[in-house]
C-alpha positions, -999 to +999 in steps of 0.1 A: +000+000+000+013+035-008+023+056+022+032+092+026+049+112+054+029+143+062+023+165+093+047+144+115+030+110+107+028+083+080-005+078+063-015+048+042-036+058+012-050+047-022-052+069-053-072+060-083-055+086-105-087+094-124-088+124-148-114+145-130-112+167-099-098+151-068-121+135-042-107+129-007-126+103+014-122+105+051-135+075+071-154+070+104-140+061+138-136+023+141-136+019+103-108+024+077-105+036+041-122+005+028-156+018+041-157+038+009-153+008-015-186+016-032-177+053-037-143+044-051-160+020-075-185+046-086-162+076-090-127+063-093-125+063-131-140+098-135-124+115-106-091+112-089-103+095-057-080+093-027-089+073+004-066+071+034-064+058+069-063+083+097-033+083+119-038+058+148-062+037+127-061+012+098-026+008+083-014+043+091+011+050+118+001+049+155+002+082+173-007+097+207-019+128+189-053+119+173-074+150+182-097+163+155-075+194+148-045+172+142-065+149+119-077+180+100-040+191+097-031+156+084-058+159+057-047+194+047-011+182+044-022+152+024-042+174-001-011+196-005+015+169-008-005+150-034-015+182-052-052+174-049-066+209-041-091+222-044-107+188-037-142+175-030-137+164+007-161+137+018-162+125+054-184+100+073-188+108+111-153+114+123-143+121+087-170+147+087-153+164+117-123+166+094-142+178+064-159+206+084-127+218+098-111+220+064-141+238+049-140+264+077-102+268+080-087+259+047-113+267+021-087+272-006-081+234-004-118+225-006-139+226-038-169+213-019-176+191+011-199+162+017-206+155+054-223+122+063-237+113+097-216+139+115-218+169+139-203+203+143-213+204+180-195+190+210-202+154+219-237+151+234-233+116+248-200+119+267-210+098+297-224+068+277-194+068+254-170+071+283-186+041+299-182+021+267-146+031+263-138+022+299-154-012+295-135-018+262-102-010+280-108-034+308-126-062+291-112-059+255-127-044+223-141-078+214-166-075+242-180-043+229-186-054+193-224-057+196-225-022+211-204-008+183-227-024+157-257-008+173-240+026+173-226+024+138-256+009+119-293+016+117-320-009+126-329-016+090-293-026+083-288-047+114-320-066+107-317-072+070-281-068+058-266-099+074-235-102+052-227-065+057-232-068+095-209-099+097-182-082+076-180-052+099-184-074+130-152-092+120-135-058+114-145-044+148-134-075+166-099-073+151-093-037+161-063-031+184-065-009+215-049+021+198-084+029+183-096+037+218-072+068+219-090+080+188-124+073+203-115+094+234-105+122+211-138+121+194-157+122+227-137+152+239-135+172+206-142+209+205-173+222+186-167+237+152-203+251+145-193+287+152-165+284+126-190+276+099-207+310+102-199+327+069-183+295+054-191+296+017-177+262+007-206+242-009-217+217+017-239+186+012-249+174+047-264+139+048-279+122+079-294+088+085-330+086+097-320+057+120-287+071+133-282+060+169-252+083+175-261+117+159-297+126+152-305+143+119-311+176+139-273+179+143-269+178+105-296+204+101-277+227+125-248+225+101-269+233+071-286+262+090-253+277+100-231+275+069-238+299+041-240+274+012-253+241+026-281+216+019-293+188+043-308+155+032-320+127+055-316+092+041-343+067+051-335+032+062-299+041+073-280+048+104-246+062+113-225+046+085-243+061+054-215+054+029-217+017+038-254+013+045-269+032+015-241+035-010-264+039-041-283+067-026-252+084-012-235+081-046-264+096-064-265+126-041-227+130-043-227+129-081-254+156-082-234+177-057-201+173-076-217+182-109-231+214-093-198+225-078 
């Protein structure tokens, strides 16, 4: 797998090298760049699609510095080093935290942003997530897999998408404890909503109607705050929109890219 040294870390990434504008895909906590397989398949030949693993996750280097500002700095450095800018920046959940920070702070690098199942507010479920992280540290991540599945997927997916559920169950069960450092950084992140006031980067904000982590109202707050944003709620999907409803997400992304 290609790797690149940026911002004091080493990131593992894939680059389709397509002829169109660049699309940077930033993954969720507990996932890796492979969560965007359907988006790479759809857009990789028409666009230059780059997926990467965040520091501390996937095949990228482990690091004690995994706060959201640092991850946003990594993404900005990656865009610059690979000469991607201005790029369409797409992020699911934690990747959305990154996309929003880039749109607010480095708009010259961002052609547009697509934010899936994310939030610009501080964490609203600190106590419950802290309890889950504490249990994972003492009992092992494998003991929390069912809880993670419930957080990461909607009821429709959990009930009807057996192969998908089993694929990500295996992935979660194989995670090492370094991911808990990233999880703690997500829980204690600073809000970015105020930074979006006056942000003119075109934003497509997608939420899952069955999201157990971040209700669609949080996505609506982003759309209501930024100057050039649209919010769409996707039915039959939870927190992992790119995985749960790839066809719908791809259609919405294609329309957004064409307009920007």
